[in-house]
C-alpha positions in Angstrom: 19.7 -12.9 -14.0 20.1 -9.1 -13.8 19.1 -7.5 -10.5 15.9 -6.0 -12.1 14.9 -9.3 -13.7 15.5 -11.2 -10.5 13.4 -8.7 -8.5 10.5 -9.0 -10.9 10.6 -12.8 -10.6 10.7 -12.6 -6.8 7.7 -10.3 -6.8 5.9 -12.7 -9.1 6.4 -15.5 -6.5 5.2 -13.2 -3.7 2.1 -12.2 -5.6 1.4 -15.8 -6.5 1.0 -16.6 -2.8 -2.1 -14.5 -2.6 -3.6 -15.7 -5.9 -5.7 -18.5 -4.4 -8.6 -16.0 -4.5 -11.9 -16.3 -6.3 -12.7 -14.2 -9.3 -14.9 -11.9 -7.1 -12.0 -11.5 -4.6 -9.6 -10.7 -7.5 -12.0 -8.1 -8.9 -12.5 -6.5 -5.5 -8.7 -6.5 -4.9 -8.0 -4.9 -8.3 -10.7 -2.3 -7.8 -9.6 -1.4 -4.3 -5.9 -1.2 -5.4 -6.8 1.1 -8.2 -8.9 3.3 -5.8 -6.0 3.6 -3.3 -3.5 4.4 -6.1 -5.9 7.0 -7.5 -6.1 8.7 -4.0 -2.3 8.8 -3.7 -1.9 10.2 -7.2 -4.5 12.9 -6.6 -3.1 14.0 -3.3 0.5 14.0 -4.5 -0.5 15.3 -7.9 1.6 12.7 -9.8 1.1 9.7 -12.0 3.0 6.7 -10.7 5.0 4.6 -13.2 3.1 1.4 -13.3 5.9 -0.3 -15.2 8.5 0.4 -12.5 9.8 -2.2 -10.0 9.0 0.3 -7.2 5.4 0.4 -8.2 5.2 -3.5 -8.3 6.8 -3.6 -4.9 4.2 -1.0 -3.6 1.3 -3.0 -5.0 2.6 -6.2 -3.3 2.7 -4.4 0.0 -0.8 -2.9 -0.7 -2.2 -6.3 -1.5 -0.9 -7.8 1.8 -2.4 -4.8 3.6 -5.8 -5.4 2.0 -5.7 -9.1 2.8 -4.9 -8.3 6.4 -7.9 -6.0 6.5 -10.2 -8.5 4.9 -9.1 -11.4 7.2 -9.0 -9.1 10.3 -5.4 -10.4 11.0 -3.8 -8.8 14.1 -1.3 -6.2 13.0 2.3 -6.2 13.9 2.9 -4.0 16.9 4.9 -0.8 16.4 6.6 1.3 19.1 4.5 4.4 19.9 7.5 6.8 19.6 8.1 5.4 16.1 4.5 6.0 15.1 4.7 9.6 16.3 7.9 10.2 14.5 6.4 8.9 11.2 3.2 10.9 11.7 5.2 14.1 12.3 7.9 13.6 9.7 5.6 12.3 6.8 2.6 14.5 7.4 1.3 14.5 3.8 1.7 10.7 3.5 0.0 10.4 6.9 -2.9 12.6 5.7 -3.2 10.4 2.6 -3.3 7.3 4.8 -6.1 8.8 6.8 -8.1 9.5 3.7 -7.6 5.8 2.6 -8.5 4.6 6.1 -11.8 6.6 6.0 -12.6 5.3 2.5 -12.0 1.7 3.7 -14.2 2.3 6.8 -17.0 3.9 4.6 -17.0 1.3 1.8 -16.1 -1.9 3.7 -16.5 -1.1 7.4 -12.9 -2.0 8.0 -11.2 -0.6 11.1 -7.6 0.1 10.1 -5.5 0.1 13.2 -3.0 2.9 13.9 -0.2 0.3 13.4 -1.5 -0.7 10.0 -2.0 2.9 9.1 1.6 3.7 9.9 2.8 0.8 7.8 0.7 2.1 4.9 2.1 5.6 5.4 5.7 4.2 5.2 4.9 2.6 1.8 3.1 5.7 0.5 6.1 7.8 1.5 8.5 5.4 -0.2 6.6 5.2 -3.5 6.0 8.9 -3.8 9.6 9.8 -2.9 10.9 7.2 -5.5 8.7 8.7 -8.1 10.0 12.2 -7.3 13.6 11.0 -7.5 13.0 9.4 -10.9 11.3 12.4 -12.5 
């Protein structure tokens, strides 16, 4: 397999691990994913390439993020100095993450932890930078 094709197959297997969901869960996950992507696209004034491997990778991270919020799984712990560095260095992505966090609190009463927020910010930063590099 070529690298791109192998990556797509690997992402398919990762996504399949989550797919034991009911139709209602799948619809909720799809709606929420679209809303989060819409927020990112609005804030960064860009349209993400939904056919790219980077987008597929981002969606996979986003789906795991959503599952962790739904199941109230304890987040991985992150060093405070690293959290501060990410917040300071990626201010626009951090602000975007805060908007997403507030939307999740308002619509689902989810309390996104600071650690989870920082992980989300890292993925937002990555997908937006990849998009800028490819355009």
